[in-house]
C-alpha positions in Angstrom: 10.3 77.5 -57.1 8.7 80.4 -55.7 6.8 80.5 -52.5 3.2 79.9 -52.2 1.1 82.9 -53.0 -0.9 84.2 -49.9 -3.3 85.8 -52.2 -4.3 82.6 -54.2 -4.5 80.8 -50.8 -6.7 83.3 -49.5 -8.9 83.2 -52.9 -9.3 79.4 -52.5 -10.1 79.9 -48.9 -13.0 82.4 -49.4 -14.2 80.2 -52.5 -14.4 77.1 -50.4 -16.2 78.9 -47.5 -18.8 80.5 -49.9 -19.3 76.7 -51.3 -19.4 75.4 -48.1 -22.1 77.7 -46.7 -24.0 78.3 -49.7 -26.7 75.9 -48.5 -28.1 77.5 -45.2 -28.5 74.2 -43.4 -24.8 73.7 -43.7 -24.4 76.3 -41.1 -26.5 74.6 -38.7 -24.8 71.2 -39.5 -21.4 72.7 -38.5 -22.3 75.1 -35.6 -25.7 73.9 -34.0 -25.2 70.3 -34.3 -22.1 70.2 -32.3 -23.8 72.2 -29.5 -26.8 69.5 -29.6 -24.2 66.7 -29.4 -22.5 68.4 -26.6 -25.8 68.7 -24.7 -26.5 65.0 -25.3 -23.2 63.8 -24.2 -23.3 66.2 -20.9 -26.5 65.0 -19.7 -26.9 61.4 -21.1 -23.6 60.2 -21.0 -22.7 59.7 -17.4 -21.0 57.0 -15.3 -22.6 58.6 -12.2 -24.9 55.9 -10.8 -27.9 57.2 -9.2 -31.4 56.2 -8.3 -30.3 52.4 -8.5 -33.7 50.2 -7.9 -33.4 48.3 -4.9 -35.6 45.3 -3.5 -35.6 45.2 0.5 -36.3 41.7 2.2 -36.4 42.8 5.8 -36.9 39.5 8.2 -35.8 41.4 11.3 -38.3 44.2 11.3 -36.7 46.3 14.0 -35.7 50.0 14.2 -32.0 49.1 13.3 -33.2 47.5 10.1 -35.3 50.4 9.0 -32.2 52.6 9.8 -30.2 50.6 7.5 -32.6 51.0 4.7 -32.8 54.7 5.3 -29.3 55.2 5.1 -29.1 53.5 1.8 -31.6 55.7 0.3 -30.7 59.0 2.0 -27.8 59.8 -0.4 -29.8 59.3 -3.5 -27.8 56.4 -4.9 -30.6 53.9 -4.3 -34.4 53.9 -4.3 -36.6 51.1 -2.9 -39.1 49.4 -5.3 -40.1 46.6 -3.1 -40.4 45.8 0.6 -41.1 42.3 1.7 -40.3 39.6 4.5 -39.9 37.0 2.0 -36.7 35.8 0.3 -38.8 34.6 -2.7 -39.9 38.2 -3.5 -36.3 39.5 -3.6 -35.4 36.6 -6.2 -38.5 37.2 -8.4 -37.8 41.1 -8.4 -34.2 40.3 -9.8 -35.3 37.9 -12.1 -38.2 40.2 -13.5 -35.8 43.1 -13.9 -37.7 44.9 -11.5 -34.7 45.7 -9.4 -31.0 45.8 -10.0 -30.0 45.2 -6.5 -31.7 43.4 -3.8 -30.9 43.9 0.1 -31.5 40.9 2.4 -31.8 41.8 6.1 -32.0 38.4 8.5 -33.8 38.0 11.7 -31.7 39.1 14.6 -29.9 42.0 12.7 -30.4 44.4 15.6 -29.0 41.8 18.1 -26.0 40.8 16.0 -25.2 44.5 15.2 -24.7 45.4 18.9 -22.7 42.2 19.3 -20.5 43.5 16.4 -21.1 40.4 14.1 -24.2 41.5 11.9 -24.5 40.5 8.4 -26.5 41.4 5.5 -26.6 40.2 2.0 -26.5 42.5 -1.2 -27.5 40.9 -4.4 -26.7 42.6 -7.7 -28.0 42.0 -11.3 -24.6 41.5 -13.3 -26.1 41.7 -16.6 -25.8 45.6 -16.1 -21.8 45.1 -15.4 -20.8 48.7 -15.0 -23.8 49.9 -13.0 -24.0 46.9 -10.6 -20.0 47.6 -10.0 -20.6 51.1 -9.0 -23.7 50.5 -7.2 -21.7 47.9 -5.2 -19.1 50.3 -4.0 -21.8 52.7 -2.9 -23.5 50.0 -1.0 -20.3 48.7 0.7 -19.4 52.1 1.8 -23.0 52.9 3.3 -23.1 49.6 5.1 -19.5 49.9 6.4 -20.4 53.5 7.7 -23.7 52.3 9.1 -22.1 49.4 11.0 -19.2 51.3 12.4 -21.6 54.1 13.8 -23.9 51.6 15.4 -21.9 48.7 16.7 -20.8 49.2 20.2 -18.5 46.0 20.1 -16.4 47.5 17.4 -13.5 49.3 18.7 -12.5 52.9 17.7 -10.2 52.5 14.6 -6.7 53.5 15.2 -6.4 54.7 11.5 -8.6 57.4 10.4 -8.7 57.5 6.8 -9.8 60.7 5.3 -10.5 60.8 1.5 -10.4 63.6 -0.7 -10.6 63.8 -4.3 -8.3 66.3 -6.1 -9.4 68.6 -9.3 -12.8 67.1 -9.5 -13.9 67.0 -5.9 -17.6 65.9 -6.6 -16.2 63.1 -8.9 -18.8 64.2 -11.5 -18.4 62.3 -14.8 -19.6 65.5 -16.6 -16.4 67.3 -15.5 -14.5 64.5 -17.1 -16.7 63.6 -20.2 -17.5 67.3 -21.5 -14.2 68.6 -22.1 -13.3 65.3 -24.1 -16.3 66.0 -26.5 -14.2 68.9 -27.9 -11.8 66.6 -29.2 -14.2 64.2 -30.6 -16.4 66.6 -32.5 -13.5 68.6 -33.7 -11.9 65.3 -35.2 -15.1 64.4 -36.7 -15.8 67.7 -38.4 -12.1 68.2 -39.8 -11.7 64.6 -40.8 -15.2 64.2 -42.5 -15.4 67.7 -44.0 -11.9 67.8 -45.7 -12.4 64.3 -47.2 -15.9 65.2 -48.5 -14.8 68.4 -49.8 -12.0 67.1 -52.0 -13.6 64.1 -53.1 -16.8 66.4 -54.2 -14.2 68.4 -56.4 -13.1 65.2 -58.1 -16.7 63.8 -58.6 -18.0 67.0 -60.1 -14.9 67.6 -62.2 -13.8 70.9 -61.0 -10.8 69.2 -59.4 -9.2 68.9 -63.1 -10.0 72.7 -63.7 -8.1 73.5 -60.4 -5.3 71.3 -61.6 -4.7 73.4 -65.0 -5.0 76.8 -63.0 -2.1 78.8 -61.8 -2.7 77.1 -58.3 0.2 75.1 -57.2 -0.3 71.8 -55.2 0.4 73.3 -51.9 -1.7 76.1 -52.3 -4.6 73.9 -53.5 -4.1 72.0 -50.4 -4.1 74.8 -48.2 -6.9 76.5 -49.8 -8.8 73.1 -49.1 -7.9 72.5 -45.4 -7.7 76.0 -43.8 -11.4 76.8 -44.0 -12.3 73.7 -42.1 -9.4 74.4 -39.7 -11.5 77.7 -39.2 -14.6 76.0 -38.7 -13.0 73.9 -36.0 -11.8 76.9 -34.1 -15.3 78.5 -34.2 -16.7 75.2 -32.9 -13.9 75.1 -30.3 -14.9 78.5 -28.9 -18.7 77.6 -29.2 -18.2 74.4 -27.2 -16.0 75.8 -24.6 -18.2 78.5 -24.1 -21.1 76.1 -23.5 -19.1 73.8 -21.3 -18.1 76.7 -18.8 -21.5 78.6 -18.6 -23.8 75.8 -19.0 -22.3 72.9 -17.7 -20.2 74.9 -15.2 -17.3 72.7 -16.0 -14.2 74.1 -14.0 -11.4 75.7 -16.2 -8.2 76.1 -14.4 -5.5 76.1 -17.0 -4.1 78.4 -19.8 -6.5 79.5 -22.9 -3.5 79.9 -25.0 -2.4 76.4 -24.4 -5.9 75.0 -25.3 -5.8 77.0 -28.4 -2.1 75.7 -29.2 -2.9 72.1 -28.6 -6.1 72.5 -30.6 -4.3 74.0 -33.7 -1.9 71.0 -33.5 -4.8 68.2 -33.2 -6.5 70.2 -36.1 -3.5 69.7 -38.3 -3.9 65.8 -37.2 -7.6 65.9 -38.2 -7.1 67.9 -41.4 -4.1 65.6 -42.6 -6.3 62.5 -41.7 -9.2 63.9 -43.8 -6.9 64.8 -46.8 -5.3 61.3 -46.6 -8.8 59.8 -46.9 -9.7 62.0 -50.0 -6.5 60.4 -51.8 -7.6 57.0 -51.7 -11.6 57.6 -52.0 -13.0 57.8 -55.4 -16.7 59.0 -54.1 -18.1 60.9 -51.3 -20.0 57.8 -50.0 -16.6 56.0 -50.1 -15.0 59.1 -48.3 -17.9 59.1 -45.5 -17.8 55.4 -44.8 -14.1 55.4 -44.5 -14.0 58.4 -42.1 -16.5 56.5 -39.9 -14.5 53.5 -40.3 -11.2 55.2 -38.7 -13.4 57.5 -36.5 -14.8 54.7 -34.1 -11.5 52.8 -33.2 -10.1 56.0 -32.6 -12.6 57.0 -30.1 -12.3 53.5 -28.7 -8.5 53.8 -28.3 -8.5 57.5 -27.1 -9.7 57.1 -23.4 -12.7 58.8 -24.0 -15.0 56.0 -22.8 -12.6 53.5 -21.4 -9.2 54.1 -19.6 -6.3 53.5 -21.7 -4.4 51.8 -18.5 -7.2 49.1 -18.6 -6.5 47.8 -22.2 -4.4 45.1 -23.3 -0.4 45.9 -23.6 -0.8 45.7 -27.4 -3.5 48.3 -27.6 -1.8 50.6 -24.9 0.7 50.8 -27.7 -1.6 51.6 -30.4 -3.0 54.2 -28.6 0.3 56.2 -28.8 -0.4 56.7 -32.4 -3.7 58.1 -31.9 -4.0 61.8 -31.6 -7.2 62.0 -29.8 -5.5 60.3 -26.8 -3.1 63.0 -26.6 -5.4 65.8 -27.2 -7.9 64.5 -24.5 -5.0 64.2 -21.9 -4.3 67.8 -22.9 -7.7 69.2 -22.7 -8.9 67.5 -19.5 -5.5 68.6 -17.5 -6.2 72.2 -18.9 -9.8 72.3 -17.7 -9.5 70.2 -14.5 -5.8 70.3 -13.3 -4.3 73.3 -14.5 -1.4 72.1 -16.4 1.2 74.0 -18.0 2.7 73.5 -21.3 5.7 71.7 -19.3 3.5 69.2 -17.9 1.9 68.1 -21.4 5.1 68.6 -23.5 5.3 64.9 -24.5 1.8 64.9 -25.5 2.3 68.2 -27.4 5.1 66.6 -29.3 3.1 63.5 -30.2 0.5 65.7 -31.8 3.1 67.6 -33.6 4.9 64.6 -34.6 1.6 62.8 -35.7 0.3 66.2 -37.6 3.4 66.4 -39.5 3.3 62.8 -40.5 -0.3 62.5 -41.6 0.1 66.0 -43.3 3.4 65.0 -45.0 1.8 61.8 -46.2 -1.3 63.4 -47.6 0.3 66.2 -49.2 2.6 63.7 -51.0 -0.2 61.5 -52.1 -2.4 64.4 -53.4 0.6 65.9 -55.1 0.9 62.7 -57.0 -2.5 62.2 -57.7 -3.0 65.7 -59.0 0.3 66.0 -60.7 
């Protein structure tokens, strides 16, 4: 059996690209929409909690109590929306949703602070659990620092803990989220477009014409998948450029490592899209199947929630998720400057998953068109 013809594959790629971009709106969907989504993720999706609404009930009324409130708001983590000396106002503010946090300073606070036994009460609205947890951490740190600096009765600590965050010194969630958007968008584009392109040929009847042409099944598959791989690489360049020069996300690794990992990841996405096309009869069915798989893939990737916090069964399931391995690589390349040796298990997993998906998809596609 002769080897696949590069000329026939190139003609199929050219035909697919012309058909894809025949509608000028498609170019905006493929290249402008990912940039808009990156902007949305970069600005709107953030785990940084700042400006938390705070209600203050100050029954002491002294200078130390005012200094504590100023310390709470100085860093921008809290903003005072209510000041009162009545505990009932504090409860009402939380019940109405006017404040997410409430600080109660009892009478005699200054005297107790000087004696080293001062206490304040912090109440949090737990309906917004993630925000409340982060705000609780900020408040505890501020109150502890304030108490240590003001209480004369507290001895000088023998242990001086100095904390430093590596790789992302400011702990900015944007630096963590923006690189991950690359993987999410590339997977969505390659998976969805590949599935729709093949099913569209079947719906309009041109797939039957391609079957009786000199094209071999492997040439037809390559001609259908390579164009969207090229689109994915262009999107990679656009998104990376925006991440570096607009969001100022640090890039400490090798561009070649990022490119190599992306090629392996694109193979996974293209194989998954081709596999969906073999079990879908209509474009609507292919579209719904793609999104049915996309959401669990996102949730089990570590994009939103740490894999380490998942139950053991789901942690095992994430090992079969190519997006999880790609996110570990891309975040490591951007923030840590990892080398290929550092992420060799992830690269091997992407290669294995991609080969499995493409092999299964090619087998089913050849049977369906044979």
